[in-house]
C-alpha positions in Angstrom: 10.5 7.8 27.5 7.1 9.2 26.3 6.7 11.4 23.3 5.3 14.8 23.9 5.9 18.5 23.3 9.2 19.6 24.8 10.8 16.2 24.6 14.3 16.1 23.2 15.3 13.2 21.0 19.0 12.2 20.9 19.8 15.4 22.9 19.2 17.4 19.7 15.6 17.4 18.4 12.9 19.1 20.4 9.3 18.0 19.7 7.1 21.0 19.1 3.6 20.1 17.8 2.0 16.8 16.5 1.4 16.6 12.8 -0.1 13.1 12.4 -0.5 9.8 14.2 -1.0 6.2 13.4 -1.0 2.8 14.9 2.7 2.4 15.1 4.1 5.9 15.3 3.5 9.6 15.7 4.9 12.4 13.5 5.9 15.7 15.1 7.2 19.0 14.0 10.5 19.4 15.7 13.4 21.8 16.0 17.0 20.8 15.4 18.8 22.4 18.3 22.1 22.3 16.4 21.0 23.8 13.1 17.9 25.6 14.2 16.0 24.0 11.3 12.4 22.8 11.6 12.2 19.1 10.8 9.7 16.2 11.0 10.3 13.5 13.7 8.6 10.1 13.4 8.5 8.6 16.8 7.5 5.1 17.8 4.4 5.1 20.0 5.2 4.8 23.8 3.1 1.6 24.2 5.3 -0.1 21.6 8.5 0.7 23.5 10.9 -2.2 23.3 8.7 -4.1 20.8 11.4 -5.6 18.5 9.3 -5.9 15.4 8.2 -2.3 15.4 11.8 -1.2 16.2 13.1 -3.3 13.3 10.6 -1.8 10.9 11.7 1.7 11.9 15.3 0.8 11.5 14.7 -0.6 8.0 12.8 2.5 7.0 15.6 4.7 8.2 18.2 2.6 6.4 16.4 2.4 3.1 15.4 6.0 2.9 18.9 7.2 4.0 20.5 5.1 1.2 18.8 7.4 -1.4 19.8 10.9 -2.3 17.6 12.7 -4.8 16.0 16.1 -5.1 12.5 14.5 -5.5 12.8 12.4 -2.4 12.2 13.8 1.1 15.6 13.6 2.9 16.0 11.4 5.9 18.6 13.0 8.2 19.0 11.0 11.4 17.6 8.2 13.4 18.1 6.6 16.9 16.6 4.8 19.8 16.2 5.8 23.5 14.6 3.6 26.2 13.1 1.3 23.6 11.6 4.2 21.6 12.8 4.5 18.0 12.7 7.7 16.0 13.6 9.1 12.6 14.3 12.7 11.6 13.2 13.8 8.2 12.9 16.8 6.0 9.6 18.6 6.7 8.2 19.4 3.2 6.1 22.5 2.9 3.4 21.5 0.5 0.2 19.5 -0.1 -0.2 15.8 -0.7 -1.4 15.0 -4.2 -4.6 13.6 -2.5 -5.7 17.1 -1.8 -5.6 17.9 -5.6 -7.6 14.8 -6.5 -10.5 14.9 -4.0 -14.0 14.8 -5.3 -13.0 13.5 -8.7 -10.8 16.6 -9.4 -8.5 16.3 -12.4 -5.1 17.7 -13.0 -4.6 19.2 -16.4 -1.8 17.7 -18.5 0.4 20.8 -18.3 0.6 20.3 -14.5 0.4 16.6 -14.5 3.3 15.9 -16.8 5.9 17.6 -14.6 4.6 15.7 -11.6 4.9 12.4 -13.3 8.3 13.2 -14.6 9.6 14.0 -11.1 8.1 10.9 -9.4 9.5 8.7 -12.2 12.9 10.3 -11.6 12.6 9.6 -7.8 11.6 6.0 -8.5 14.6 5.6 -10.8 16.9 6.8 -8.0 15.4 4.5 -5.5 15.7 1.5 -7.9 19.4 2.3 -8.5 19.9 2.2 -4.7 18.2 -1.2 -4.7 15.0 0.0 -2.9 11.4 -0.7 -3.9 9.0 1.8 -2.3 5.9 -0.6 -2.4 3.5 2.2 -1.4 3.4 4.7 -4.2 0.1 6.6 -3.8 -1.1 10.3 -3.9 -0.7 10.7 -0.1 3.0 10.0 -0.4 3.6 12.5 -3.2 4.0 16.0 -1.9 3.7 19.0 -4.2 5.4 22.2 -3.0 4.1 25.7 -3.9 6.8 26.0 -6.6 5.7 22.8 -8.3 8.6 20.7 -6.9 7.6 17.2 -6.0 8.8 15.1 -3.0 8.3 11.4 -2.6 7.9 10.4 1.0 7.3 7.4 3.3 9.6 4.5 2.8 7.9 2.7 5.8 7.2 -0.5 3.9 10.0 -0.3 1.4 12.2 -3.3 0.6 15.7 -3.9 -0.6 16.8 -7.0 -2.5 18.3 -8.9 0.4 16.2 -7.5 3.2 14.9 -9.8 5.9 11.1 -10.1 5.6 9.4 -8.8 8.7 5.8 -9.3 7.3 3.9 -12.3 8.4 4.4 -15.2 6.0 2.4 -14.8 2.8 1.0 -11.3 3.6 1.2 -8.5 1.0 1.9 -5.0 2.1 0.5 -2.0 0.2 -2.6 0.1 -0.6 -5.2 -1.8 -2.6 -6.2 1.2 -4.8 -2.6 1.3 -6.1 -1.5 -2.3 -5.8 0.4 -3.9 -8.7 -1.2 -7.2 -9.9 2.0 -9.2 -9.2 2.1 -7.9 -5.6 -1.5 -8.8 -5.1 -0.5 -12.3 -6.3 2.1 -12.5 -3.6 5.1 -12.2 -6.0 8.2 -10.3 -5.2 7.9 -6.5 -5.3 10.0 -4.9 -8.0 10.6 -1.4 -9.3 8.2 -2.0 -12.2 5.5 -2.4 -9.6 6.2 1.1 -8.3 5.8 2.3 -11.9 2.4 0.5 -12.2 1.3 2.4 -9.1 2.4 5.6 -10.8 0.3 4.6 -13.7 -2.8 4.3 -11.5 -2.1 7.8 -10.1 -1.7 9.2 -13.6 -5.0 7.6 -14.7 -6.8 9.0 -11.7 -5.3 12.5 -12.2 -6.0 12.6 -15.9 -9.5 11.0 -15.8 -10.8 12.2 -12.5 -11.4 8.6 -11.4 -9.4 5.5 -10.5 -9.2 2.7 -13.1 -10.3 0.1 -10.6 -12.8 0.3 -7.8 -14.8 -2.1 -5.6 -16.8 -2.4 -2.4 -13.8 -3.6 -0.5 -10.1 -3.5 -0.7 -10.2 -7.2 -1.7 -12.5 -6.4 -4.6 -10.2 -3.7 -5.8 -7.1 -5.9 -5.6 -8.9 -8.6 -7.6 -9.7 -6.0 -10.2 -6.0 -5.0 -10.5 -5.3 -8.7 -11.2 -8.1 -9.7 -13.5 -9.9 -6.7 -15.1 -8.8 -4.8 -18.2 -7.9 -1.2 -17.8 -11.0 0.9 -18.7 -10.6 3.2 -21.6 -9.5 6.7 -20.7 -11.9 9.5 -21.5 -11.6 11.2 -24.9 -10.4 14.5 -23.3 -7.1 12.8 -22.2 -4.6 13.6 -25.0 -3.5 10.4 -26.8 0.2 10.7 -26.1 -0.5 10.9 -22.4 -3.1 8.1 -22.6 -0.5 5.9 -24.3 2.0 6.4 -21.5 -0.6 5.7 -18.8 -1.7 2.5 -20.5 1.9 1.4 -20.8 2.5 1.9 -17.1 -0.6 -0.1 -16.4 0.4 -3.3 -18.2 -0.6 -6.3 -16.2 2.7 -8.1 -17.2 5.6 -6.3 -15.4 7.8 -7.2 -18.4 5.7 -5.1 -20.7 5.9 -1.9 -18.6 8.8 0.6 -18.9 11.9 -1.2 -17.7 13.0 1.5 -15.3 12.2 4.9 -13.9 14.6 6.4 -16.5 12.7 4.7 -19.3 9.4 6.0 -17.9 10.9 9.5 -17.8 11.8 9.3 -21.5 8.3 8.2 -22.4 6.6 10.9 -20.4 9.0 13.5 -21.9 8.2 12.2 -25.4 4.5 12.6 -24.7 5.1 16.1 -23.4 7.0 17.0 -26.6 4.1 15.7 -28.7 1.7 17.8 -26.7 3.9 20.9 -26.7 4.1 20.8 -22.9 7.1 21.8 -20.8 8.4 19.1 -18.4 9.8 21.8 -16.0 8.1 22.0 -12.5 5.4 24.6 -12.4 3.3 25.9 -9.5 -0.1 24.3 -9.2 -3.2 26.3 -8.1 -4.0 25.6 -4.4 -6.1 22.5 -4.0 -9.7 22.8 -2.9 -8.8 20.9 0.3 -6.5 23.8 1.3 -9.6 26.0 1.7 -11.4 23.6 4.0 -10.9 23.2 7.8 -8.4 20.6 8.6 -10.9 18.4 10.5 -13.0 17.9 7.3 -10.2 16.3 5.3 -10.4 12.7 4.6 -7.6 10.4 5.8 -5.5 8.7 3.2 -5.8 5.0 2.4 -4.0 2.7 4.8 -0.7 1.0 3.9 -1.4 -2.4 5.4 -1.2 -6.1 4.7 -4.3 -6.7 2.7 -3.7 -10.0 1.0 -2.2 -13.4 1.9 -1.4 -15.3 -1.2 -2.4 -19.0 -1.4 -0.6 -21.2 -3.9 -2.7 -24.3 -3.1 -6.4 -24.6 -2.5 -6.1 -27.8 -0.4 -9.0 -27.9 2.1 -8.0 -28.6 5.7 -10.3 -29.6 8.4 -9.8 -27.7 11.7 -11.3 -28.2 15.1 -14.7 -26.6 15.5 -13.4 -24.0 17.9 -11.0 -22.8 15.2 -13.7 -22.3 12.6 -15.7 -19.6 14.4 -15.2 -16.1 13.1 -14.3 -13.3 15.5 -17.2 -11.8 17.3 -19.1 -9.3 15.3 -17.7 -10.3 11.9 -19.6 -11.7 8.9 -17.5 -14.2 7.0 -16.3 -13.1 3.6 -16.2 -16.0 1.2 -14.6 -15.7 -2.2 -14.6 -18.1 -5.1 -11.3 -17.7 -7.0 -11.3 -19.1 -10.5 -9.7 -18.7 -13.9 -5.9 -18.5 -14.4 -5.6 -16.6 -11.2 -7.1 -19.4 -9.1 -4.0 -19.3 -6.9 -4.5 -15.8 -5.8 -4.8 -14.6 -2.4 -6.4 -15.6 0.8 -7.8 -12.3 1.8 -6.9 -10.5 5.0 -8.8 -7.3 4.7 -6.9 -4.4 6.3 -4.9 -6.6 8.6 -1.9 -4.7 9.9 -0.5 -7.2 12.3 3.0 -8.2 11.2 3.2 -11.1 13.5 0.7 -14.0 13.2 -2.4 -13.3 15.2 -4.6 -15.7 17.1 -6.7 -16.2 14.0 -3.6 -17.3 12.0 -3.0 -21.0 12.7 0.6 -22.1 12.0 1.2 -25.3 9.9 4.0 -27.7 10.7 5.4 -30.7 9.0 5.7 -31.1 5.2 3.0 -28.6 4.6 4.7 -25.8 6.5 5.2 -23.7 3.4 1.6 -23.7 2.5 -0.5 -21.0 4.2 -3.4 -22.6 6.1 -6.8 -21.6 4.9 -8.9 -20.6 7.9 -12.5 -21.2 7.2 -15.2 -19.1 8.8 -17.8 -21.9 8.7 -17.5 -25.6 9.4 -16.2 -27.5 6.4 -18.1 -30.5 4.9 -16.3 -33.8 5.4 -15.7 -34.3 1.7 -14.1 -31.7 -0.7 -14.3 -32.0 -4.4 -11.0 -31.3 -6.2 -10.7 -28.2 -8.3 -10.2 -28.4 -12.1 -10.2 -25.8 -14.8 -12.0 -23.0 -13.0 -13.3 -20.5 -15.4 -14.9 -17.5 -13.7 -15.1 -15.4 -10.6 -18.2 -15.5 -8.5 -19.2 -14.3 -5.0 -20.6 -16.9 -2.5 -23.1 -15.4 -0.1 -22.1 -16.1 3.5 -24.6 -18.0 5.6 -23.5 -16.4 8.9 -25.0 -13.4 10.5 -23.5 -10.3 12.1 -21.7 -7.3 10.7 -18.1 -6.6 10.0 -16.3 -4.9 12.7 -15.2 -1.4 11.5 -11.7 -1.4 10.2 -9.5 1.1 11.9 -7.5 3.3 9.6 -3.8 3.0 9.5 -3.6 6.4 7.8 -2.5 9.5 9.5 -4.8 12.3 10.3 -2.7 15.1 8.8 -3.4 18.8 9.0 -2.2 22.0 7.5 0.4 22.3 4.8 2.7 19.9 6.5 0.8 16.7 5.5 4.0 15.9 3.7 5.4 13.4 6.1 5.6 9.6 6.0 2.7 7.7 7.5 3.3 5.3 10.4 1.8 1.9 10.0 -1.0 0.7 12.2 -1.7 -2.4 14.2 -5.1 -3.7 13.5 -6.4 -7.2 13.9 -6.3 -9.8 11.1 -9.6 -10.9 9.6 -9.5 -14.5 8.5 -11.5 -15.7 5.5 -11.6 -18.7 3.3 -11.2 -19.4 -0.3 -13.6 -21.7 -2.0 -12.8 -22.7 -5.6 -15.7 -22.7 -8.0 -16.5 -25.9 -9.8 -16.7 -25.7 -13.6 -20.0 -26.7 -15.1 -21.3 -29.0 -16.5 -18.8 -31.8 -16.2 -19.0 -34.1 -13.2 -16.1 -34.4 -10.8 -15.3 -37.6 -9.0 -15.3 -37.8 -5.3 -12.0 -37.6 -3.5 -11.2 -38.5 0.1 -10.6 -35.6 2.4 -7.0 -35.2 3.5 -6.4 -34.1 7.0 -3.2 -32.6 8.2 
């Protein structure tokens, strides 16, 4: 089966017009032939027909989203498979993604922002009670209807407590700009991580800028882990600033313990500011006045980090040490108390190990192999008490291959649909631990595995 206008899914849903597309799936406006309602249909791309990992991801997305019922979560109505093509039928939300309200450093005034934060926190509370962690809370997945009602969408990379992990060993799924520190460190995603991401959104909406930025997604993720939250501008009311900073605590245990707790805090701030928490219509975003083709795609939801718990150097055959054609090696020195943080795989969306990911066998099978992009010296000094972060300039030449976006190109007022994931190539890098100065470190023999 191939997707296209006029196709009927499950004998019931007729595809009408495409809304968005990504590496794994396409989203269509469709008509339910039974109810007559217009719905959104997320359909696996034809070239992935029968691909079990993609089908498994779609099944999990359908199961997780259908397990939650809440007014602030876009309803998932049906799912199925035909001829190796999986599909999900969802509520088509008539509204604009929050990204449209934040473009160009635009801010959302507290009287509009507070009701949005309240509604998203309530949605996250409902998801947590159902045992689901969203893992990709970002403005593109928050849809604001004309009446001010908010809908949380896209459970494509969500997880439940006992869910089988479909992501390649050690990879971290998410969007770097909104990634909780603990997820960047490769720790288990929890509901408090979703609340941290909400805090990033609140900061961005209140201040007109994100708290953490960087040249690459890797840099941004490191900032989430290591950098203090920049002070909010003076024009942000203190009660709102206090809530935002609480959500952005590095330590998950110091954040609000649940979505319900966050709702109470936000409501308390609203009371202190004399603001109603009831949904209220927002003025149309500036993006709504521009042609659809000028709109910027949302950030991709992709594996961006692969945590490394040991910085043991391994020597690989020379043919395994060469970077992919056209890529300049990215070398990071990871130091300080976060020296165990991630091997970087910038915008890698492959969920199965790629040719650049070399498996490890034997007693070290649980340690991700560090794949260097330049030949390693025969002797490696052990790491002790690293103290700072520094960038090591690569000595190779060439330019990075452009990363393809996993985001959907959405148009019109129906950008309110979950984004399919993409299937880009992994980019291997190496981690080099910085030596502390000035003490000397004794030589140690290289261990080969």
